N, C-alpha and C positions, 0 to 999 in steps of 0.2 A: 274491699278488694271485689271487683266484678267477677262474675263466673267465667268470662273468657280471658281474664288476666293470665292465667297460666298458659294458655294457648298463645297468646300474644308474646309472652317472653320465648316460648319456644320457636315461634316465627322469626323473631328478632335474632335469637341464638343461630338459627339456621342461616339466616341471611348474613350475619357476621362470618360464620364459618365459610360461606361461599365466596364473600369477599376475600377472605384470607387465602383460600384456596386459589382463587383466580389471581391475587397478587402474586402468591409464590410461583404460579405456573408462568406468568408474564415475566418475572425476573429470571426464572430459570431460562426461558427462552432468550431473554436479553444477554445473559451470560454466554449462551452458545453463539449468538451473534457476534459478542465481543471477541470470543476465542477466534472466529472465523475472520473478523476484521484483523485481529493480531497477525494471524497467518498470513492474510493477503499482503499486509504490510512487510512482513518479513520476506515474502517472495519478490515483492517489488523492489526491495532494498538489494537482495542478491542479484537480480537481474540488472539493476544499475550499476552495481559493482562490477559484474562481468563485463557490461558494455563499456565502462570506464577503462577496465584493463585491456580490453581488446583494442580501444581507441589509442591508448598509450602505446601498445605494442606496435600498432600501425604506423604511429607517428614516429616511434623510435627506428623502426625499419626503413623509413624514408630519410636518407641523409640529405641535408641542405646542401645546395650548390655553393662553391666558393663565390665570393662577390663579384670577381671579374668575369665569370663565364655566363654566357646567356645560353639558352637552350636551343637556339636556331641553328647551329652548326656552321654558320658562315664566319669566315675570319676577314678581317680587313688588313689585307697586306698589299703593299705596293709592289708592282712588277718593275723590273729595271727596263728602261728605255734605251 
């Protein structure tokens, strides 16, 4: 065994611990980002649902005209001569 072998192992252990620490921190940040993503998706779905209900309410409030009626207000009647 070389005299520097013990120090070399300590350096490798520290490096490994550093890699593990960084990996844990990155995944913790990723989990936070995933939670934010899920929250954003939930808000978008709620907004889309509100918009859909408003459109349905607007469409339901507008009654279709009977097929023989036009919106111009003019009538075609003949006057007696």
